[in-house]
C-alpha positions in Angstrom: 11.4 0.4 -10.8 10.3 -2.9 -12.0 6.6 -3.4 -12.7 4.7 -4.8 -9.6 2.9 -7.1 -12.0 5.8 -9.3 -12.5 6.8 -10.8 -9.3 6.4 -14.4 -8.2 3.3 -15.1 -5.8 4.2 -15.0 -2.0 3.5 -17.9 -0.1 0.8 -17.4 2.4 2.1 -17.2 5.9 5.8 -16.2 4.5 7.6 -14.7 7.4 10.2 -11.8 6.9 12.9 -11.0 9.6 15.7 -9.0 7.9 17.3 -5.7 7.7 15.4 -3.4 5.3 18.1 -3.7 2.4 17.4 -7.8 2.3 13.4 -7.4 2.7 11.6 -9.0 -0.4 10.4 -6.1 -2.1 8.0 -7.3 -4.8 5.1 -9.6 -4.0 2.0 -11.1 -6.1 -0.5 -11.6 -3.3 -3.4 -13.9 -3.9 -6.5 -11.4 -4.4 -8.3 -12.4 -1.1 -9.1 -10.5 1.8 -7.2 -13.1 4.1 -3.7 -11.6 2.3 -4.4 -8.2 4.1 -2.4 -9.4 6.9 0.5 -10.5 4.9 0.6 -7.2 3.0 0.5 -5.1 6.5 3.1 -7.3 8.1 5.6 -6.6 5.0 5.1 -3.0 5.1 5.2 -2.8 8.9 8.3 -4.3 9.0 9.9 -2.0 6.2 8.6 0.9 8.0 10.1 0.0 11.3 13.1 -1.0 9.6 13.8 2.2 8.1 13.1 4.0 11.6 9.8 5.4 11.2 8.2 5.7 14.9 5.1 3.7 16.0 2.5 6.4 14.9 4.2 6.9 11.7 4.3 3.1 10.9 0.8 2.6 12.1 -0.3 5.4 9.5 1.8 4.0 6.7 0.4 0.4 7.4 -3.4 1.7 7.9 -3.1 3.6 4.3 -1.4 0.4 2.5 -4.3 -1.7 3.8 -6.8 0.8 2.4 -5.1 0.3 -0.9 -5.0 -3.3 -1.0 -8.4 -3.7 0.5 -9.6 -1.5 -2.7 -7.5 -3.8 -5.0 -9.1 -6.8 -3.7 -12.6 -5.7 -3.3 -12.9 -3.4 -6.3 -10.0 -4.2 -8.7 -9.1 -7.2 -10.6 -6.9 -10.2 -10.2 -4.4 -10.9 -12.8 -4.5 -14.3 -14.5 -2.8 -15.9 -11.9 -5.6 -14.6 -9.5 -3.2 -12.2 -7.8 -2.5 -8.6 -6.9 0.9 -6.7 -6.9 2.7 -5.0 -3.7 5.9 -3.5 -4.3 7.9 -1.9 -1.3 10.6 0.6 -2.1 12.8 2.0 1.0 14.7 5.1 -0.1 17.0 7.8 1.3 14.0 10.2 1.2 11.2 7.6 2.5 9.1 4.7 1.9 7.1 4.2 -1.2 4.7 1.5 -1.6 3.0 0.5 -4.7 -0.3 -1.7 -5.1 -1.4 -2.8 -8.3 -4.3 -4.8 -9.7 -5.3 -5.7 -13.4 -8.8 -4.0 -13.1 -9.8 -0.5 -14.6 -10.1 2.0 -12.4 -13.7 3.6 -12.0 -14.2 6.5 -9.7 -17.0 6.5 -7.1 -17.9 9.4 -5.7 -17.2 10.1 -1.8 -20.4 9.0 0.2 -20.5 11.7 2.8 -23.1 9.8 4.9 -21.3 9.5 8.4 -22.0 5.8 8.6 -20.8 5.1 4.9 -17.9 2.6 4.6 -17.6 3.6 0.5 -15.8 6.2 -1.5 -13.2 7.3 1.1 -10.1 5.3 0.3 -8.3 7.8 -1.5 -9.0 10.6 0.7 -8.0 8.7 3.7 -4.8 7.6 2.0 -3.9 11.1 1.1 -4.3 12.2 4.8 -1.9 9.5 6.0 0.8 9.7 3.2 2.7 12.5 1.9 2.1 11.6 -1.7 -0.7 9.4 -3.1 -0.6 8.9 -6.9 -3.2 7.0 -8.9 -2.2 5.6 -12.5 -5.1 3.9 -14.2 -3.2 2.2 -17.4 -3.8 -0.4 -20.0 -2.3 -3.1 -17.6 -4.9 -2.3 -14.7 -4.7 0.2 -12.0 -1.6 1.3 -9.7 -1.6 3.3 -6.5 1.7 4.4 -5.2 2.0 5.9 -1.8 5.0 7.5 -0.3 5.7 8.7 3.2 8.7 11.1 3.7 11.4 9.7 6.2 11.3 13.2 7.9 7.7 13.9 7.9 5.9 13.9 11.3 2.8 12.0 12.2 -0.2 12.7 9.9 -2.6 12.2 12.9 -2.4 15.1 15.4 1.2 16.0 14.0 2.6 19.0 12.0 4.0 17.3 8.9 6.8 18.7 6.9 7.9 21.0 9.4 
């Protein structure tokens, strides 16, 4: 797997309508909130092309949206002002890697019911089958994986 730190920037508004094998897999997105819709669109198309149902696709997109939001809001862009998005469809499921050039600083989960901070990794873990966080010298990498055979995380029996 190539580093998600190396691809060229994706032009805003670029549309991808192709079979999953032909989907662009690596993107450099400008580290701005307006790019969330671009990231969500690419991940949604990949999940649907792999045959994930509507609910599973929603959960995958929601988890990736959280990871990209964290990279934009709490991470650091690279020298070109971008973050990485790598989409890897496989026989066992879909893996999405989000990377930024910042140092990971853990924040304690805020337990207040109205809080919007400190719950991202917990939420991603509830929606995906595997979530890995890799703080490294080049930045922070979050790897999200959803099994092809897993049921819906929300209200579903997963792994059965």
